Backbone as a printed PyTorch tensor [residue, N CA C, xyz], in Angstrom:
tensor([[[ -1.0540,  -5.4940,   0.0730],
         [ -0.0320,  -6.5010,  -0.1280],
         [ -0.3500,  -7.7780,   0.6380]],

        [[ -0.8420,  -7.6630,   1.8480],
         [ -1.1260,  -8.8400,   2.6480],
         [ -2.2160,  -9.6980,   2.0190]],

        [[ -3.1600,  -9.0840,   1.3570],
         [ -4.2170,  -9.8710,   0.7160],
         [ -3.6570, -10.7110,  -0.4230]],

        [[ -2.6560, -10.1980,  -1.0930],
         [ -2.0230, -10.9480,  -2.1630],
         [ -1.3090, -12.1710,  -1.6040]],

        [[ -0.6560, -12.0090,  -0.4670],
         [  0.1280, -13.0880,   0.1290],
         [ -0.7300, -14.0780,   0.9020]],

        [[ -1.9740, -13.7220,   1.2080],
         [ -2.8150, -14.5710,   2.0440],
         [ -3.2480, -15.8310,   1.3090]],

        [[ -3.3990, -16.9160,   2.0690],
         [ -3.9180, -18.1440,   1.4930],
         [ -5.4420, -18.0920,   1.4680]],

        [[ -6.0820, -19.1930,   1.1120],
         [ -7.5400, -19.2140,   0.9890],
         [ -8.2530, -18.9500,   2.3100]],

        [[ -7.5530, -19.0950,   3.4410],
         [ -8.1370, -18.8230,   4.7550],
         [ -7.8360, -17.4170,   5.2380]],

        [[ -7.1780, -16.6250,   4.4010],
         [ -6.8480, -15.2580,   4.7770],
         [ -5.6050, -15.1280,   5.6300]],

        [[ -4.8480, -16.2110,   5.7680],
         [ -3.6400, -16.1730,   6.5860],
         [ -2.4090, -16.0420,   5.7060]],

        [[ -1.4280, -15.3280,   6.2200],
         [ -0.1640, -15.1680,   5.5070],
         [  0.8500, -16.1230,   6.1220]],

        [[  1.3890, -16.9770,   5.3240],
         [  2.4360, -17.9060,   5.7500],
         [  3.7740, -17.3970,   5.2290]],

        [[  4.8190, -17.6600,   5.9700],
         [  6.1410, -17.1610,   5.6040],
         [  6.5110, -17.5540,   4.1740]],

        [[  6.3560, -18.8300,   3.8520],
         [  6.7490, -19.2810,   2.5180],
         [  5.8840, -18.6590,   1.4340]],

        [[  4.6040, -18.4920,   1.6920],
         [  3.7290, -17.8330,   0.7280],
         [  4.1090, -16.3830,   0.5160]],

        [[  4.5020, -15.7310,   1.5770],
         [  4.9500, -14.3470,   1.4930],
         [  6.2210, -14.2560,   0.6500]],

        [[  7.1720, -15.1550,   0.9040],
         [  8.4300, -15.1380,   0.1590],
         [  8.2450, -15.4520,  -1.3150]],

        [[  7.2030, -16.2360,  -1.6370],
         [  6.9710, -16.5970,  -3.0320],
         [  6.7180, -15.3810,  -3.9150]],

        [[  6.3500, -14.2630,  -3.3340],
         [  6.0780, -13.0520,  -4.1050],
         [  7.3510, -12.3670,  -4.5780]],

        [[  8.4670, -12.7640,  -4.0510],
         [  9.7230, -12.0880,  -4.3260],
         [ 10.7040, -13.0360,  -5.0080]],

        [[ 11.8040, -12.4810,  -5.4020],
         [ 12.8440, -13.2840,  -6.0270],
         [ 13.2760, -14.3940,  -5.0730]],

        [[ 13.4660, -15.5540,  -5.6200],
         [ 13.8810, -16.6930,  -4.8190],
         [ 15.2780, -16.4500,  -4.2500]],

        [[ 15.4190, -16.7150,  -2.9760],
         [ 16.7070, -16.5760,  -2.3050],
         [ 17.3420, -17.9520,  -2.2680]],

        [[ 18.5140, -18.0510,  -2.8250],
         [ 19.2220, -19.3230,  -2.8470],
         [ 20.0240, -19.4780,  -1.5620]],

        [[ 20.0650, -20.6710,  -1.0670],
         [ 20.8980, -20.9720,   0.0950],
         [ 20.1490, -20.8100,   1.4010]],

        [[ 20.0160, -21.9130,   2.1180],
         [ 19.3030, -21.9000,   3.3860],
         [ 19.9820, -21.0110,   4.4220]],

        [[ 21.3030, -20.9500,   4.3970],
         [ 22.0220, -20.0910,   5.3430],
         [ 21.6440, -18.6320,   5.1450]],

        [[ 21.4780, -18.2260,   3.8960],
         [ 21.0920, -16.8460,   3.6010],
         [ 19.6950, -16.5600,   4.1180]],

        [[ 18.7750, -17.4850,   3.8930],
         [ 17.4030, -17.3140,   4.3700],
         [ 17.3890, -17.2180,   5.8880]],

        [[ 18.1200, -18.0990,   6.5430],
         [ 18.1680, -18.0860,   8.0090],
         [ 18.7460, -16.7730,   8.5240]],

        [[ 19.7590, -16.2480,   7.8680],
         [ 20.3440, -14.9870,   8.3240],
         [ 19.3630, -13.8290,   8.1400]],

        [[ 18.5550, -13.8620,   7.0700],
         [ 17.5340, -12.8240,   6.8750],
         [ 16.4670, -12.8940,   7.9670]],

        [[ 16.0860, -14.1010,   8.3410],
         [ 15.0960, -14.2620,   9.4080],
         [ 15.6350, -13.7180,  10.7290]],

        [[ 16.8940, -14.0470,  11.0270],
         [ 17.5130, -13.5550,  12.2580],
         [ 17.6150, -12.0350,  12.2440]],

        [[ 17.9710, -11.4800,  11.1110],
         [ 18.0560, -10.0280,  10.9860],
         [ 16.6840,  -9.3850,  11.1770]],

        [[ 15.6390,  -9.9990,  10.6330],
         [ 14.2800,  -9.4700,  10.8050],
         [ 13.9090,  -9.4300,  12.2870]],

        [[ 14.2200, -10.5090,  13.0090],
         [ 13.9360, -10.5590,  14.4460],
         [ 14.6510,  -9.4300,  15.1720]],

        [[ 15.9240,  -9.2760,  14.9100],
         [ 16.7180,  -8.2600,  15.6020],
         [ 16.2430,  -6.8410,  15.2640]],

        [[ 15.7930,  -6.6350,  14.0460],
         [ 15.2770,  -5.3150,  13.6720],
         [ 13.9700,  -5.0040,  14.3830]],

        [[ 13.0750,  -5.9810,  14.4650],
         [ 11.8170,  -5.7730,  15.1960],
         [ 12.1320,  -5.4460,  16.6450]],

        [[ 13.0270,  -6.2160,  17.2450],
         [ 13.3950,  -5.9900,  18.6450],
         [ 13.9990,  -4.6010,  18.8380]],

        [[ 14.8800,  -4.2070,  17.9410],
         [ 15.5540,  -2.9090,  18.0700],
         [ 14.5820,  -1.7500,  17.8940]],

        [[ 13.7730,  -1.7990,  16.8590],
         [ 12.8070,  -0.7210,  16.6090],
         [ 11.7950,  -0.6360,  17.7380]],

        [[ 11.4160,  -1.8010,  18.2870],
         [ 10.4390,  -1.8360,  19.3640],
         [ 11.0080,  -1.5110,  20.7260]],

        [[ 12.3250,  -1.3670,  20.8180],
         [ 12.9420,  -1.0270,  22.0870],
         [ 13.2220,  -2.2100,  22.9760]],

        [[ 13.1210,  -3.4190,  22.4380],
         [ 13.4310,  -4.6060,  23.2190],
         [ 14.9100,  -4.9070,  23.1890]],

        [[ 15.2900,  -6.0110,  23.8300],
         [ 16.6780,  -6.4250,  23.7550],
         [ 16.8830,  -7.1120,  22.4160]],

        [[ 18.1260,  -7.3720,  22.0750],
         [ 18.4170,  -8.0330,  20.8080],
         [ 17.9710,  -9.4920,  20.8140]],

        [[ 17.7030, -10.0440,  21.9980],
         [ 17.3970, -11.4610,  22.1110],
         [ 15.9490, -11.7960,  22.4240]],

        [[ 15.1110, -10.7850,  22.6570],
         [ 13.7090, -11.0830,  22.9710],
         [ 12.8020,  -9.9080,  22.6350]],

        [[ 11.5520, -10.2640,  22.3750],
         [ 10.5130,  -9.2930,  22.0500],
         [  9.3470,  -9.5600,  22.9930]],

        [[  8.8730,  -8.5250,  23.6800],
         [  7.6870,  -8.6860,  24.5180],
         [  6.5280,  -7.8950,  23.8970]],

        [[  5.3990,  -7.8880,  24.5740],
         [  4.2160,  -7.2180,  24.0480],
         [  4.4180,  -5.7360,  23.8230]],

        [[  5.0910,  -5.0680,  24.7420],
         [  5.3240,  -3.6250,  24.5950],
         [  6.2760,  -3.3420,  23.4390]],

        [[  7.2300,  -4.2350,  23.2430],
         [  8.1450,  -4.1040,  22.1110],
         [  7.3590,  -4.2120,  20.7980]],

        [[  6.4430,  -5.1850,  20.7270],
         [  5.6060,  -5.3190,  19.5320],
         [  4.7730,  -4.0660,  19.3010]],

        [[  4.1600,  -3.5590,  20.3700],
         [  3.3410,  -2.3440,  20.2540],
         [  4.1820,  -1.1820,  19.7170]],

        [[  5.3720,  -0.9940,  20.2730],
         [  6.2610,   0.0860,  19.8280],
         [  6.6810,  -0.1050,  18.3790]],

        [[  6.9440,  -1.3430,  18.0000],
         [  7.3210,  -1.6420,  16.6190],
         [  6.2000,  -1.2320,  15.6630]],

        [[  4.9820,  -1.6360,  15.9800],
         [  3.8610,  -1.2920,  15.1010],
         [  3.5990,   0.2070,  15.0800]],

        [[  3.7530,   0.8600,  16.2140],
         [  3.5900,   2.3160,  16.2460],
         [  4.6380,   2.9910,  15.3730]],

        [[  5.8580,   2.4730,  15.3650],
         [  6.9090,   3.0310,  14.5100],
         [  6.5620,   2.8830,  13.0330]],

        [[  5.7580,   1.8680,  12.7270],
         [  5.2920,   1.6680,  11.3550],
         [  4.0240,   2.4620,  11.0530]],

        [[  3.5170,   3.1820,  12.0580],
         [  2.3000,   3.9640,  11.8750],
         [  1.0280,   3.1780,  12.1030]],

        [[  1.1500,   2.0150,  12.7250],
         [ -0.0010,   1.1600,  13.0030],
         [ -0.3340,   1.2020,  14.4890]],

        [[ -1.5860,   1.4410,  14.8050],
         [ -2.0330,   1.3780,  16.1920],
         [ -2.6760,   0.0250,  16.4290]],

        [[ -2.1440,  -0.7090,  17.3700],
         [ -2.6800,  -2.0200,  17.6980],
         [ -3.2250,  -1.9860,  19.1160]],

        [[ -4.3100,  -2.7200,  19.3270],
         [ -4.9080,  -2.7320,  20.6620],
         [ -4.3780,  -3.9170,  21.4710]],

        [[ -4.7600,  -3.9640,  22.7380],
         [ -4.2730,  -5.0190,  23.6430],
         [ -4.6350,  -6.4070,  23.1410]],

        [[ -5.8270,  -6.5540,  22.5720],
         [ -6.2750,  -7.8560,  22.0720],
         [ -5.3870,  -8.3270,  20.9150]],

        [[ -5.0390,  -7.4110,  20.0280],
         [ -4.1790,  -7.7690,  18.9020],
         [ -2.7800,  -8.1560,  19.3690]],

        [[ -2.2430,  -7.4210,  20.3390],
         [ -0.9230,  -7.7530,  20.8930],
         [ -0.9800,  -9.1260,  21.5510]],

        [[ -2.0290,  -9.3800,  22.3260],
         [ -2.1680, -10.6740,  22.9990],
         [ -2.2420, -11.8080,  21.9800]],

        [[ -2.9660, -11.5910,  20.8920],
         [ -3.0800, -12.6150,  19.8550],
         [ -1.7270, -12.8760,  19.1820]],

        [[ -1.0010, -11.8160,  18.8720],
         [  0.3280, -11.9800,  18.2750],
         [  1.2690, -12.7170,  19.2220]],

        [[  1.2150, -12.3650,  20.4950],
         [  2.0700, -13.0390,  21.4730],
         [  1.6990, -14.5190,  21.5850]],

        [[  0.4160, -14.8240,  21.5580],
         [ -0.0220, -16.2120,  21.6530],
         [  0.4830, -17.0210,  20.4580]],

        [[  0.4620, -16.4160,  19.2860],
         [  0.9200, -17.0930,  18.0800],
         [  2.4320, -17.3220,  18.1200]],

        [[  3.1720, -16.3050,  18.5320],
         [  4.6270, -16.3410,  18.3960],
         [  5.3780, -16.8390,  19.6220]],

        [[  4.7810, -16.7410,  20.8070],
         [  5.4780, -17.1130,  22.0390],
         [  5.3690, -18.6140,  22.2730]],

        [[  6.1760, -19.3680,  21.5450],
         [  6.1380, -20.8180,  21.6550],
         [  6.6180, -21.3440,  22.9860]],

        [[  7.4320, -20.5830,  23.6760],
         [  7.9680, -21.0310,  24.9590],
         [  6.9900, -20.7780,  26.1040]],

        [[  5.9860, -19.9100,  25.8910],
         [  5.0100, -19.5990,  26.9290],
         [  5.5520, -18.7260,  28.0430]],

        [[  6.6490, -18.0180,  27.8020],
         [  7.2860, -17.1910,  28.8250],
         [  6.8320, -15.7340,  28.7900]],

        [[  5.9550, -15.3930,  27.8630],
         [  5.5250, -14.0010,  27.7590],
         [  6.4640, -13.1420,  26.9320]],

        [[  7.4200, -13.7910,  26.3000],
         [  8.3510, -13.1030,  25.4020],
         [  8.5380, -13.9630,  24.1550]],

        [[  8.9370, -13.3250,  23.0790],
         [  9.2570, -14.0450,  21.8530],
         [ 10.7830, -14.0890,  21.7710]],

        [[ 11.3140, -15.2840,  21.7750],
         [ 12.7580, -15.4530,  21.6250],
         [ 13.0780, -15.6500,  20.1430]],

        [[ 14.3410, -15.5940,  19.8160],
         [ 14.7430, -15.8540,  18.4330],
         [ 14.2980, -17.2510,  18.0170]],

        [[ 14.4280, -18.2260,  18.9050],
         [ 13.9930, -19.5900,  18.5800],
         [ 12.4960, -19.6310,  18.2980]],

        [[ 11.6870, -18.9590,  19.1370],
         [ 10.2380, -18.8930,  18.9130],
         [  9.9410, -18.3060,  17.5320]],

        [[ 10.6360, -17.2210,  17.2230],
         [ 10.4370, -16.5040,  15.9620],
         [ 10.7660, -17.4010,  14.7690]],

        [[ 11.8920, -18.0900,  14.8550],
         [ 12.3190, -18.9620,  13.7620],
         [ 11.3430, -20.1140,  13.5670]],

        [[ 10.8700, -20.7000,  14.6580],
         [  9.8990, -21.7950,  14.5740],
         [  8.6080, -21.2960,  13.9530]],

        [[  8.1370, -20.1240,  14.3760],
         [  6.9060, -19.5560,  13.8400],
         [  7.0350, -19.3530,  12.3310]],

        [[  8.1590, -18.8410,  11.8680],
         [  8.3350, -18.5930,  10.4420],
         [  8.4440, -19.8650,   9.6310]],

        [[  8.9010, -20.9400,  10.2660],
         [  9.0650, -22.2110,   9.5510],
         [  7.8230, -23.0770,   9.5480]],

        [[  6.8010, -22.7150,  10.3310],
         [  5.5860, -23.5360,  10.3870],
         [  4.8850, -23.5340,   9.0470]],

        [[  4.4530, -24.6830,   8.6500],
         [  3.7770, -24.8410,   7.3630],
         [  2.2640, -24.7190,   7.4680]],

        [[  1.6910, -24.9110,   8.6450],
         [  0.2160, -24.8950,   8.7650],
         [ -0.2500, -23.7790,   9.6190]]])
């Protein structure tokens, strides 16, 4: 599935991913889905409802049956941790999903 959603550089962008599915009308609805996605990742990973750290990400991926190594976790944190605090906040998550490039 990820290969289908990937752009010519092999990267998956939020909008490209959404293009595969039925269009969701209303920006408020889209924003609420993004917030729900964040909270679900945090909950499954054992984090708080307001932040995701590296161990939370690792636990989340393990719950999905994926084993990720330290380098992969560090790369994900670098991409998503816009605040540089070592955690992903809801604001960081929303900004990451809205990035076009």
